[in-house]
C-alpha positions, 0 to 999 in steps of 0.5 A: 297320620295321627299325632304321637300320644303322650299321656301324663299321669299326675299334675304336680310339679313334675307332671305339669312340667312335662306337659308345659315342656311339650307345648311346642312338640308335634304331639297330643298331650293328655294330662290325667289327674284325680283333681282339676287343679295343680297344688302348690304343696309347700304352702299347703300349711298356710291354707290350713292356718287360715293365712291363704285362700285355697284358690291362691295355691291351686290354679285349675289345670284348664286355666293353666293350659288354656293357651296350649293347643296340644294339651288335653285334661282328663279328670279321673283316677288311674287304676292300672297300666297295660304296657303291652296294649299301651293303655292306661286304665282310668276311673271317671267321675261318673262311675264309668271307666275308660282305657286311654291309649298312649305312645309315650307314658309319664307317671308322676303320681306323687306320694301319700302319708305313711303312719308306719303301720298304724293307719288307724291313727289317721282318724284322730291325727289326720294328714295334710297332703291335699287341698281338701285335707288342708281346708278340713284341718283349718276348720278343725283348728278353728273349731278347737278355739270355738269349743274351748269357749264352752268347755269345762276345761278350755286348756284341753282344747287349746292344746295342739300336737304336731307329729313330725319335725321336718319342714312341714311340721316346723312351718305348721307349728310356727303359723299356728303360734302366730294364728293364736297370738296375733290373728285371734288376739282380742276376738274371744271374750271367754278365753285367751287364744294366747294360752295355746299349748303347742307340742312338736314331736319327732323320733329323730334327734333334731328338728329339720334333720336335712339342715346343718346344725347351726340352722337346726339350733336356730329353728329350735330356739325360735320355736321355743321362743314362740312357746312351742314345746319341742320333743325330739327323740320321742317316738309315738307309741299310741294316739287317741282322741285326747292326746298321744303317748311316746315310747318312753311313756311320756303323755302329751294331752292334745285334743287336736293332733296333726300328722306330718311325720312320713310319706310313702310312694303312691300305690301306682309306683308298685303297679307301674313296676309290676307292669314294666318289670322295674324294681321298687325300693323299701319305701315303695319307690320305683327305681328309674334310669338315672340318665332319663328317668325311664323304667321301660322304653317310652315309659318314664316316672318322676317325682316323689314316687321314684328313687333317682339316686336317692334324691329327696322327695321335695319339689325341686327334684320333681321340677327338674325331672319334669323339665328333663323328661319333656326335653327327652321326649321332644328329642326322641320325636325329632330323632335327636339324643339328649344329655343325661339328667343332672340334678342341680341342688338349689338348697333347702328352706323352711319358714319359722314365723312371719319374719324368720326362716332358715335356708341352706343354699350351696353351703350358704346358711341364711336365717332370720329376715334375710332367710325369710326374704330368700324363702319368699322369693323362691316360693313366689317364683315357683307359684304358677301364674301371676295372679296367684303370685300377686295374691299370695304376696298381698296376703303375706304383706297384709298379715305382716302389717296387721296380723290378720288372716284371710280365711278364718272360717269354718266351712262345716256347720255344727250338726244337732244330735239326732234324737232317737226315734220312738217306737 
């Protein structure tokens, strides 16, 4: 008799948690993902600002699961679901497609950036959701300093804007300020990187909206001390190659703009809803059974793509949902029942600078160095693999002591303009 087939779509916090949680199950577990690596998204901005090498936050799935004998990895993009035939449609790297059969299906496809109907902005204000985007952004940030060396107006190229004052935006501008004022100090003869101008904008009235007021006030004060101009209540009206304009008519000149303002559920959320008859909310998130994260018998959805009692789209809910679904599947295979899902709120955190962070943990408001220690401890604990934990800790320590960064490199070479061909 063949083993029970569990297919997991997406290897983020939730999906990988399901796969690893089934290591002792009498089942064949197949993980399908568009990339070959797990991504620790909370530290993605540190790759973009040259603090961490990409590999330190992106271990390969096959390396993570090498000792899990019932785990299989398939590189490909899921394009649809046939819930009647119990098959998942997958496009493979060689251009062919395959249908992968399942007995139990778990979809953890995550989210993507939302430009609120202005997708054309992505060309001049790229997002930072994938490892490829973070590495590209690193080159873009560093190239701005290099371009300033020969520019007629260096200040244009030393002007940066980040749209979105949530944790990602706050952490990015804090690291960008440190990059310019410490890491690049003394490396240029023609310009002073400390002349950098950084603007953080958001339509909401405060930075870090989910945090309590004392931590929001602390964050804004510290960012302004780092030289960051904070513009809240500023809705972006238009973006071009030289800057952006708010709805109130304020103009922010910036040659480098980064989008960190909003996300929406993966398109697979709607496809799964259509295939199962489940509902989606106004953000495109599929609504799941709060007891077990199911959308149909034997089909589960977890992570950023789901609406489960309006939990926030951060790592912790996805991790807990993944662990719970693994237990639910194991219990079903053994003919047992399992307790309903109960979310344990462990708080929220954001780092501001190498020595400062804010944390809201069970009504305990931490800031400054103690906040930074708590932030670092949680992030190191959630990283996958001891090699990555040691590597990240080492890079952090090196940066604190010396101010230097591990990866200040531009991967894309300058391309000469092609001369028009003479006829």
